[in-house]
All heavy atoms as an XYZ file, in Angstrom:
739
protein
N       0.819     -1.168      0.001
C       0.027      0.006     -0.004
C       0.902      1.248     -0.023
O       1.614      1.452      0.839
C      -0.846     -0.019      1.172
C      -1.791      1.104      1.385
S      -2.912      0.778      2.817
C      -3.594      2.316      3.004
N       0.732      2.020     -0.875
C       1.549      3.276     -1.011
C       1.401      4.189      0.106
O       0.124      4.436      0.489
C       1.329      3.933     -2.424
N       2.444      4.755      0.709
C       2.213      5.561      1.857
C       2.185      4.959      3.150
O       2.104      5.634      4.196
N       1.877      3.738      3.093
C       1.789      2.931      4.377
C       0.384      3.023      5.084
O      -0.388      3.775      4.620
N       0.251      2.385      6.194
C      -1.020      2.258      6.815
C      -1.550      3.668      7.248
O      -2.776      3.874      7.060
C      -0.838      1.381      8.017
C      -2.128      1.405      8.918
C      -3.382      0.793      8.380
C      -2.143      1.907     10.164
C      -4.354      0.718      9.196
C      -3.182      1.859     10.932
C      -4.362      1.290     10.520
N      -0.657      4.498      7.827
C      -1.204      5.760      8.386
C      -1.189      6.887      7.497
O      -1.612      7.875      7.810
C      -0.453      5.990      9.661
C      -0.610      4.987     10.780
C       0.225      5.379     11.938
C      -2.017      4.791     11.182
N      -0.509      6.781      6.324
C      -0.402      7.957      5.435
C      -1.427      7.747      4.160
O      -1.191      6.825      3.533
N      -2.342      8.499      4.201
C      -3.320      8.478      2.967
C      -2.716      9.349      1.866
O      -1.908     10.126      2.021
C      -4.640      9.047      3.389
C      -5.415      8.087      4.404
C      -5.835      6.981      3.752
O      -6.392      6.979      2.603
O      -5.834      5.922      4.391
N      -3.266      9.016      0.663
C      -2.786      9.735     -0.420
C      -3.027     11.324     -0.317
O      -2.246     12.056     -0.952
C      -3.655      9.336     -1.786
S      -3.319      7.520     -2.193
N      -4.015     11.728      0.384
C      -4.166     13.208      0.602
C      -3.254     13.709      1.634
O      -3.415     14.966      1.894
C      -5.724     13.434      0.976
C      -6.189     12.733      2.279
O      -5.258     12.241      2.898
O      -7.287     12.809      2.514
N      -2.422     12.937      2.263
C      -1.393     13.554      3.279
C      -2.054     13.726      4.578
O      -1.287     14.301      5.375
N      -3.132     13.157      4.874
C      -3.671     13.513      6.244
C      -3.523     12.252      7.140
O      -4.314     11.709      7.672
C      -5.280     13.715      6.165
C      -5.498     15.106      5.413
C      -6.991     15.361      5.433
O      -7.784     14.775      6.261
O      -7.418     16.175      4.577
N      -2.253     11.734      7.199
C      -1.977     10.642      8.067
C      -1.434     11.196      9.530
O      -1.585     12.273      9.731
N      -0.816     10.135     10.278
C      -0.451     10.451     11.654
C       1.125     10.625     11.475
O       1.728     10.201     10.598
C      -0.832      9.419     12.583
C      -2.357      9.224     12.848
C      -2.566      7.923     13.667
C      -2.674     10.317     13.596
N       1.610     11.322     12.456
C       3.199     11.354     12.584
C       3.716     10.014     12.702
O       3.164      9.150     13.272
C       3.341     12.126     14.001
C       2.078     12.820     14.314
C       0.980     11.933     13.651
N       4.779      9.825     11.916
C       5.533      8.517     11.999
C       6.518      8.654     13.038
O       7.741      8.498     12.920
C       6.080      8.276     10.696
C       5.127      8.044      9.663
C       5.719      7.851      8.260
N       4.677      7.829      7.183
C       4.124      6.759      6.662
N       4.488      5.542      7.244
N       3.250      6.790      5.716
N       5.954      8.569     14.390
C       6.844      8.647     15.496
C       5.924      7.994     16.705
O       4.895      7.745     16.657
C       7.241      9.973     15.912
O       6.201     10.836     16.355
N       6.763      7.782     17.793
C       6.169      7.328     18.990
C       5.222      8.310     19.683
O       4.477      7.943     20.637
C       7.223      6.802     19.995
C       7.942      5.555     19.493
C       9.295      5.522     19.015
C       7.291      4.230     19.257
N       9.455      4.338     18.667
C       8.418      3.558     18.718
C       6.202      3.728     19.494
C       8.186      2.161     18.509
C       5.989      2.429     19.241
C       6.957      1.725     18.687
N       5.162      9.473     19.182
C       4.177     10.415     19.799
C       2.757     10.151     19.497
O       1.818     10.557     20.010
C       4.455     11.917     19.170
O       4.222     12.077     17.869
N       2.551      9.389     18.373
C       1.172      8.832     18.078
C       1.108      7.453     18.627
O       1.635      6.558     18.105
C       1.080      8.878     16.480
N       0.295      7.397     19.664
C       0.135      5.907     20.320
C      -1.064      5.314     19.744
O      -1.863      5.894     18.795
C       0.003      6.112     21.908
O      -1.267      6.756     22.188
C       1.090      6.883     22.461
N      -1.450      4.230     20.312
C      -2.767      3.477     19.856
C      -3.961      4.375     20.149
O      -5.013      4.186     19.374
C      -3.038      2.271     20.633
O      -3.000      2.392     22.168
N      -3.968      5.341     21.134
C      -5.082      6.277     21.228
C      -5.302      7.062     19.987
O      -6.322      7.354     19.491
C      -4.872      7.254     22.418
C      -4.719      6.524     23.722
O      -5.231      5.385     23.846
O      -4.230      7.301     24.666
N      -4.128      7.630     19.423
C      -4.254      8.463     18.225
C      -4.686      7.639     16.959
O      -5.386      8.080     16.172
C      -2.806      9.123     17.919
N      -4.178      6.343     16.906
C      -4.543      5.471     15.729
C      -6.078      5.296     15.853
O      -6.748      5.362     14.800
C      -3.737      4.160     15.745
C      -2.235      4.547     15.548
C      -4.334      3.264     14.709
C      -1.368      3.282     15.810
N      -6.608      5.033     17.064
C      -8.069      4.807     17.381
C      -8.828      6.054     16.798
O      -9.939      5.910     16.175
C      -8.378      4.343     18.744
N      -8.330      7.122     17.223
C      -8.988      8.423     16.946
C      -8.998      8.656     15.486
O      -9.974      9.098     14.852
C      -8.297      9.603     17.753
N      -7.842      8.457     14.784
C      -7.720      8.672     13.440
C      -8.693      7.819     12.486
O      -9.330      8.271     11.653
C      -6.206      8.456     12.993
C      -5.899      8.643     11.581
C      -5.652      9.842     10.938
C      -5.902      7.727     10.514
N      -5.298      9.704      9.680
C      -5.506      8.344      9.328
C      -6.057      6.307     10.475
C      -5.386      7.578      8.170
C      -5.885      5.548      9.305
C      -5.570      6.319      8.136
N      -8.785      6.530     13.062
C      -9.762      5.545     12.374
C     -11.145      6.050     12.532
O     -11.920      5.913     11.627
C      -9.393      4.161     12.855
C      -8.142      3.480     12.270
C      -8.039      2.150     12.968
C      -8.321      3.178     10.875
N     -11.408      6.386     13.758
C     -12.841      6.893     14.150
C     -13.247      8.097     13.196
O     -14.355      8.021     12.680
C     -12.985      7.168     15.572
N     -12.354      8.964     13.058
C     -12.574     10.044     12.285
C     -12.698      9.800     10.690
O     -13.630     10.022     10.018
C     -11.588     11.225     12.379
C     -11.620     12.337     11.342
C     -11.551     11.823     13.720
N     -11.794      8.940     10.278
C     -11.773      8.481      8.780
C     -13.017      7.646      8.486
O     -13.503      7.684      7.370
C     -10.481      7.676      8.529
C      -9.291      8.509      8.652
C      -9.209      9.651      7.812
N      -8.796      9.185      6.381
C      -8.564     10.037      5.445
N      -8.448     11.349      5.655
N      -8.329      9.607      4.248
N     -13.404      6.761      9.461
C     -14.521      6.012      9.172
C     -16.016      6.715      9.601
O     -16.964      6.049      9.496
C     -14.443      4.726      9.969
C     -13.242      3.856      9.612
C     -13.149      2.603     10.614
C     -13.370      3.208      8.239
N     -15.872      7.923     10.149
C     -17.007      8.659     10.511
C     -17.826      7.928     11.516
O     -19.083      7.857     11.547
C     -17.912      9.039      9.237
C     -17.115      9.914      8.284
C     -17.982     10.253      6.984
O     -19.163      9.849      6.957
O     -17.475     10.820      6.095
N     -17.068      7.331     12.625
C     -17.615      6.570     13.627
C     -18.446      7.605     14.561
O     -17.735      8.709     14.905
C     -16.675      5.817     14.353
N     -19.544      7.271     14.899
C     -20.268      8.270     15.882
C     -19.710      8.115     17.242
O     -19.836      9.165     18.022
C     -21.737      7.862     15.844
C     -21.633      6.290     15.499
C     -20.441      6.170     14.610
N     -18.990      7.127     17.580
C     -18.694      6.831     19.066
C     -17.265      6.286     19.062
O     -16.864      5.377     18.337
C     -19.594      6.005     19.795
C     -19.224      5.601     21.218
C     -19.144      6.735     22.186
C     -20.272      4.543     21.848
N     -16.328      6.743     19.957
C     -15.020      6.213     20.127
C     -14.901      6.017     21.699
O     -15.083      6.964     22.429
C     -14.010      7.198     19.708
C     -12.615      6.637     19.945
C     -12.201      5.326     19.356
C     -11.580      7.848     19.585
N     -14.676      4.756     22.196
C     -14.594      4.534     23.515
C     -13.125      4.036     23.892
O     -12.575      3.128     23.219
C     -15.548      3.309     23.957
O     -16.813      3.795     23.468
C     -15.454      2.924     25.355
N     -12.589      4.565     24.875
C     -11.251      4.261     25.460
C     -11.480      3.533     26.782
O     -12.293      4.019     27.627
C     -10.298      5.476     25.650
C      -9.849      6.101     24.361
C     -10.410      7.240     23.855
C      -8.889      5.423     23.579
C     -10.043      7.783     22.780
C      -8.440      6.051     22.387
C      -8.984      7.255     21.991
O      -8.537      7.803     20.820
N     -10.733      2.499     27.068
C     -10.716      1.830     28.400
C      -9.366      1.934     28.831
O      -8.376      1.553     28.268
C     -11.228      0.492     28.316
C     -11.160     -0.291     29.710
C     -12.552      0.285     27.661
N      -9.187      2.805     30.019
C      -7.716      3.007     30.464
C      -7.646      2.374     31.821
O      -8.573      1.885     32.457
C      -7.698      4.595     30.609
C      -7.986      5.371     29.321
C      -7.006      4.940     28.321
C      -5.987      5.970     27.855
N      -5.077      5.426     26.904
N      -6.375      2.411     32.113
C      -5.914      1.540     33.520
C      -6.038      2.526     34.649
O      -5.750      2.234     35.785
C      -4.545      0.896     33.345
O      -3.645      2.026     33.095
N      -6.192      3.830     34.483
C      -6.411      4.950     35.535
C      -7.773      5.467     35.637
O      -8.579      5.288     34.797
C      -5.417      6.040     35.338
S      -5.706      6.946     33.758
N      -8.102      5.968     36.887
C      -9.396      6.617     37.153
C      -9.607      7.789     36.175
O      -8.642      8.478     35.858
C      -9.454      7.003     38.512
N     -10.801      7.850     35.628
C     -11.239      8.922     34.833
C     -12.211      9.883     35.495
O     -13.274      9.378     35.902
C     -11.950      8.344     33.489
C     -11.039      7.494     32.745
C     -12.220      9.557     32.557
C      -9.690      7.875     32.254
N     -11.860     11.080     35.727
C     -12.714     11.935     36.474
C     -14.147     12.187     35.682
O     -14.042     12.177     34.452
C     -12.077     13.359     36.603
C     -10.634     12.945     36.370
C     -10.568     11.749     35.390
N     -15.156     12.214     36.387
C     -16.611     12.227     35.773
C     -16.755     13.279     34.681
O     -17.268     13.064     33.639
C     -17.712     12.362     36.808
N     -16.224     14.522     34.862
C     -16.371     15.673     33.978
C     -15.047     15.914     33.169
O     -14.876     17.073     32.796
C     -16.867     16.829     34.748
C     -18.274     16.605     35.432
C     -19.429     16.186     34.517
O     -19.381     16.870     33.378
O     -20.182     15.429     34.706
N     -14.240     14.837     33.018
C     -12.906     15.201     32.226
C     -13.210     15.558     30.846
O     -14.035     15.042     30.181
C     -12.145     13.945     32.416
N     -12.465     16.569     30.429
C     -12.453     16.969     28.990
C     -11.292     16.232     28.314
O     -10.317     15.738     28.937
C     -12.303     18.482     28.855
O     -10.971     18.895     29.334
N     -11.276     16.288     26.995
C     -10.172     15.682     26.246
C      -8.901     16.381     26.569
O      -7.905     15.876     26.830
C     -10.429     15.707     24.663
C     -11.529     14.794     24.181
C     -11.634     15.010     22.787
C     -11.136     13.451     24.494
N      -9.042     17.718     26.713
C      -7.798     18.588     27.000
C      -7.215     18.104     28.398
O      -6.036     18.016     28.622
C      -8.084     20.035     26.978
N      -8.194     17.979     29.344
C      -7.625     17.652     30.675
C      -7.038     16.274     30.736
O      -6.024     15.931     31.381
C      -8.773     17.750     31.718
O      -9.830     16.764     31.577
N      -7.677     15.250     29.967
C      -7.035     13.906     29.869
C      -5.737     13.952     29.217
O      -4.820     13.171     29.524
C      -8.063     12.992     29.094
C      -9.300     12.639     29.865
C     -10.278     11.943     29.043
C      -9.155     11.977     31.177
N      -5.513     14.819     28.240
C      -4.191     15.005     27.602
C      -3.260     15.507     28.512
O      -2.092     14.966     28.748
C      -4.371     15.912     26.372
C      -2.990     16.243     25.763
C      -3.203     17.585     24.859
N      -3.429     18.664     25.750
C      -4.276     19.731     25.307
N      -4.766     19.723     24.211
N      -4.524     20.630     26.134
N      -3.658     16.584     29.290
C      -2.842     17.276     30.160
C      -2.245     16.398     31.455
O      -1.260     16.441     31.881
C      -3.425     18.551     30.905
C      -3.645     19.572     29.685
O      -2.984     19.556     28.625
O      -4.438     20.622     30.000
N      -3.242     15.410     31.849
C      -2.871     14.469     32.783
C      -2.127     13.286     32.291
O      -1.931     12.234     32.968
C      -4.303     14.016     33.385
C      -4.795     15.101     34.329
O      -4.246     16.088     34.624
O      -6.098     14.959     34.569
N      -1.965     13.182     30.934
C      -1.248     12.002     30.417
C      -1.930     10.753     30.192
O      -1.490      9.712     29.926
N      -3.319     10.896     30.129
C      -4.251      9.748     29.990
C      -4.395      9.469     28.553
O      -4.270      8.294     28.019
C      -5.558      9.942     30.618
C      -6.444      8.919     30.356
C      -5.467     10.230     32.065
N      -4.445     10.520     27.772
C      -4.557     10.459     26.262
C      -3.447     11.141     25.732
O      -3.044     12.154     26.265
C      -5.880     11.068     25.724
C      -7.176     10.403     26.068
C      -8.370     11.254     25.524
C      -7.280      8.948     25.520
N      -2.882     10.569     24.606
C      -1.753     11.351     23.940
C      -2.161     12.599     23.276
O      -3.247     12.730     22.829
C      -0.849     10.342     23.056
C      -1.433     10.155     21.707
O      -1.734     11.042     20.960
O      -1.707      8.836     21.429
N      -1.261     13.543     23.093
C      -1.513     14.908     22.513
C      -2.011     14.677     21.046
O      -2.798     15.408     20.525
C      -0.181     15.756     22.635
C       0.578     15.056     23.718
C       0.104     13.623     23.727
N      -1.389     13.805     20.265
C      -1.840     13.603     18.812
C      -3.284     13.233     18.810
O      -4.051     13.631     17.983
C      -0.926     12.525     18.270
C      -1.356     12.222     16.891
C       0.641     13.066     18.196
N      -3.696     12.276     19.662
C      -5.069     11.688     19.819
C      -6.030     12.923     19.801
O      -6.996     13.184     19.186
C      -5.203     10.860     20.925
S      -6.884     10.490     21.423
N      -5.624     13.805     20.818
C      -6.624     15.034     21.083
C      -6.642     15.917     19.790
O      -7.660     16.500     19.477
C      -6.264     15.818     22.317
C      -7.116     16.949     22.710
C      -6.270     14.881     23.504
N      -5.496     16.175     19.166
C      -5.482     16.977     18.021
C      -6.239     16.413     16.893
O      -6.970     17.128     16.196
C      -3.904     17.117     17.544
C      -3.067     18.032     18.432
O      -3.632     18.753     19.235
O      -1.883     17.911     18.243
N      -6.217     15.007     16.604
C      -6.968     14.462     15.657
C      -8.479     14.626     15.927
O      -9.126     14.751     14.984
C      -6.569     12.924     15.575
C      -7.578     12.146     14.817
C      -5.154     12.672     15.151
N      -8.942     14.566     17.139
C     -10.264     14.637     17.564
C     -10.807     16.117     17.442
O     -12.077     16.284     17.484
C     -10.463     13.952     18.849
C     -10.345     12.415     18.902
C     -10.403     11.919     20.211
C     -11.485     11.729     17.912
N      -9.973     17.052     17.558
C     -10.419     18.472     17.773
C     -11.242     18.801     16.569
O     -10.871     18.644     15.440
C      -9.132     19.348     17.711
C      -9.458     20.737     17.923
O     -10.442     21.013     18.818
O      -8.837     21.680     17.395
N     -12.591     19.253     16.910
C     -13.388     19.767     15.868
C     -14.184     18.637     15.162
O     -14.870     18.892     14.199
N     -13.989     17.443     15.441
C     -14.588     16.228     14.707
C     -15.860     15.871     15.528
O     -15.961     16.044     16.723
C     -13.576     15.055     14.727
C     -12.366     15.410     13.856
C     -12.616     15.582     12.422
O     -13.711     15.277     11.865
O     -11.769     16.116     11.745
N     -16.805     15.327     14.657
C     -18.009     14.893     15.294
C     -17.973     13.546     15.745
O     -18.869     12.655     15.392
C     -19.106     15.090     14.192
N     -17.110     13.192     16.643
C     -16.977     11.793     17.191
C     -17.242     12.000     18.735
O     -16.446     12.729     19.396
C     -15.575     11.236     17.003
C     -15.537      9.859     17.643
C     -15.332     11.093     15.502
N     -18.123     11.328     19.215
C     -18.366     11.248     20.727
C     -17.376     10.411     21.241
O     -17.217      9.250     20.895
C     -19.855     10.762     20.995
C     -20.194     10.832     22.549
O     -19.570     11.597     23.220
O     -21.013     10.026     22.869
N     -16.610     10.907     22.334
C     -15.565     10.043     22.979
C     -16.035      9.871     24.413
O     -16.372     10.707     25.065
C     -14.267     10.958     22.914
C     -13.159     10.110     23.625
C     -13.937     11.336     21.431
N     -15.959      8.570     24.774
C     -16.047      8.141     26.158
C     -14.883      7.420     26.614
O     -14.353      6.561     25.984
C     -17.240      7.189     26.232
C     -18.649      7.841     25.802
C     -19.887      6.915     26.056
O     -19.627      5.725     26.233
N     -20.955      7.465     25.844
N     -14.485      7.816     27.881
C     -13.412      7.193     28.457
C     -13.848      6.414     29.806
O     -14.586      6.975     30.511
C     -12.250      8.139     28.826
S     -11.452      8.846     27.504
N     -13.367      5.166     30.011
C     -13.685      4.383     31.160
C     -12.361      3.952     31.741
O     -11.420      3.615     31.219
C     -14.560      3.127     30.766
C     -15.854      3.469     30.132
C     -16.002      3.680     28.817
C     -16.933      3.784     30.967
C     -17.235      3.865     28.269
C     -18.248      4.050     30.468
C     -18.370      4.007     28.996
N     -12.539      3.991     33.139
C     -11.391      3.533     34.008
C     -11.701      2.194     34.711
O     -12.883      1.717     34.618
N     -10.825      1.747     35.654
C     -11.108      0.486     36.426
C     -12.273      0.572     37.269
O     -12.855     -0.541     37.669
C      -9.817      0.395     37.170
C      -9.021      1.584     37.239
C      -9.486      2.429     35.966
N     -12.737      1.778     37.652
C     -13.869      1.914     38.537
C     -15.140      2.094     37.838
O     -16.236      2.323     38.436
C     -13.734      2.880     39.652
C     -12.407      2.748     40.497
O     -12.215      1.665     40.836
N     -11.751      3.776     40.712
N     -15.070      1.978     36.480
C     -16.300      2.359     35.642
C     -16.861      1.071     35.017
O     -17.434      1.201     34.015
C     -15.935      3.286     34.543
C     -15.251      4.649     35.043
O     -15.796      5.022     36.259
O     -14.379      5.164     34.413
N     -16.773     -0.101     35.683
C     -17.174     -1.232     35.036
C     -18.655     -1.301     34.770
O     -19.079     -1.728     33.742
C     -16.769     -2.528     35.925
C     -17.190     -3.796     35.442
C     -16.923     -5.019     36.317
O     -15.846     -4.873     36.992
O     -17.670     -5.879     36.334
N     -19.465     -0.794     35.679
C     -20.975     -0.699     35.485
C     -21.275      0.180     34.406
O     -22.079     -0.131     33.573
C     -21.753     -0.244     36.793
O     -21.265     -1.174     37.855
C     -23.088     -0.266     36.744
N     -20.742      1.294     34.392
C     -20.985      2.358     33.225
C     -20.565      1.761     31.965
O     -21.300      1.874     30.996
C     -20.325      3.650     33.481
N     -19.478      1.159     31.801
C     -19.068      0.465     30.576
C     -19.902     -0.637     30.145
O     -20.285     -0.681     28.940
C     -17.562     -0.143     30.716
C     -17.003     -0.739     29.512
C     -17.049      0.129     28.329
C     -15.634     -1.236     29.831
N     -20.258     -1.399     31.146
C     -21.240     -2.573     30.822
C     -22.651     -1.919     30.305
O     -23.134     -2.467     29.196
C     -21.544     -3.291     32.202
C     -22.569     -4.503     31.984
C     -22.891     -4.963     33.463
N     -23.929     -6.006     33.232
C     -23.857     -7.284     33.630
N     -22.647     -7.634     33.999
N     -24.792     -8.050     33.424
N     -23.153     -0.940     30.885
C     -24.417     -0.294     30.395
C     -24.274      0.204     29.015
O     -25.092      0.122     28.121
C     -24.815      0.795     31.345
S     -25.440      0.109     33.032
N     -22.986      0.898     28.765
C     -22.841      1.507     27.429
C     -22.772      0.454     26.439
O     -23.437      0.495     25.344
C     -21.529      2.325     27.476
C     -21.209      3.018     26.080
S     -20.465      2.201     24.898
C     -18.909      1.595     25.551
N     -22.089     -0.676     26.655
C     -22.011     -1.806     25.662
C     -23.376     -2.471     25.398
O     -23.720     -2.772     24.324
C     -20.983     -2.818     26.117
C     -19.552     -2.466     26.272
C     -18.726     -3.465     26.903
C     -19.089     -2.343     24.767
N     -24.068     -2.597     26.503
C     -25.428     -3.192     26.289
C     -26.383     -2.270     25.526
O     -27.133     -2.632     24.707
C     -26.100     -3.707     27.700
C     -25.343     -4.823     28.208
C     -25.960     -4.818     29.741
C     -25.659     -6.054     27.611
N     -26.193     -0.972     25.724
C     -27.063     -0.005     24.994
C     -26.715      0.113     23.730
O     -27.719      0.274     22.773
C     -26.785      1.420     25.730
C     -27.689      2.323     25.273
O     -29.035      2.121     25.144
O     -27.405      3.565     24.922
N     -25.552     -0.033     23.176
C     -25.173      0.058     21.754
C     -25.178     -1.241     21.070
O     -24.939     -1.361     19.892
C     -23.857      0.740     21.563
C     -23.807      2.132     22.025
C     -22.725     -0.018     22.128
N     -25.492     -2.409     21.810
C     -25.641     -3.743     21.307
C     -24.248     -4.336     21.045
O     -24.269     -5.309     20.147
N     -23.188     -3.879     21.657
C     -21.911     -4.341     21.476
C     -21.634     -5.777     21.991
O     -20.914     -6.600     21.570
N     -22.521     -6.156     23.152
C     -22.333     -7.395     23.754
C     -23.624     -7.858     24.175
O     -24.565     -7.143     24.285
C     -21.302     -7.335     24.938
C     -19.951     -6.958     24.623
C     -21.910     -6.428     26.016
N     -23.767     -9.196     24.449
C     -24.966     -9.661     25.045
C     -24.808     -9.835     26.492
O     -23.713     -9.955     27.035
C     -25.395    -11.221     24.407
O     -24.444    -11.980     24.785
N     -25.921     -9.711     27.288
C     -25.878     -9.902     28.757
C     -25.272    -11.212     29.197
O     -24.504    -11.086     30.167
C     -27.285     -9.836     29.233
C     -27.506     -9.878     30.742
C     -27.097     -8.558     31.263
O     -27.495     -7.523     30.696
O     -26.618     -8.558     32.430
N     -25.384    -12.179     28.464
C     -24.789    -13.465     28.811
C     -23.272    -13.511     28.844
O     -22.507    -14.297     29.421
C     -25.241    -14.627     28.002
C     -26.635    -15.097     28.340
C     -27.035    -16.149     27.484
N     -27.202    -15.564     26.079
C     -28.373    -15.900     25.424
N     -29.263    -16.663     25.909
N     -28.466    -15.370     24.180
N     -22.632    -12.684     27.797
C     -21.238    -12.694     27.635
C     -20.347    -11.879     28.752
O     -19.254    -11.875     28.872
C     -20.792    -12.174     26.274
O     -21.241    -10.764     26.161
N     -21.260    -11.218     29.517
C     -20.590    -10.332     30.630
C     -20.485    -11.152     31.866
O     -20.969    -11.787     32.405
C     -21.437     -9.096     30.818
C     -21.580     -8.109     29.681
C     -22.395     -6.927     29.987
C     -20.064     -7.649     29.308
């Protein structure tokens, strides 16, 4: 594939460096695929009213990820280790899993 996985013909790819983590790749794909929802599951607690900027500043999301999502119509949800019930409800609500598989 010409340009590689992250570089599109129109030049709107991600930086080819470690500054773009899996968070940025997921954000880039969500934008490119026009996904209505992007969900991150993180290993740290996520404050209830956290913004993308505050999650970036706290080192939860990488800066490239936040730049990619800036101004895009993608709803972003972040869950931490104490958010199991909320994550479960979200998955059941969008039809991502069945009650039996949880």
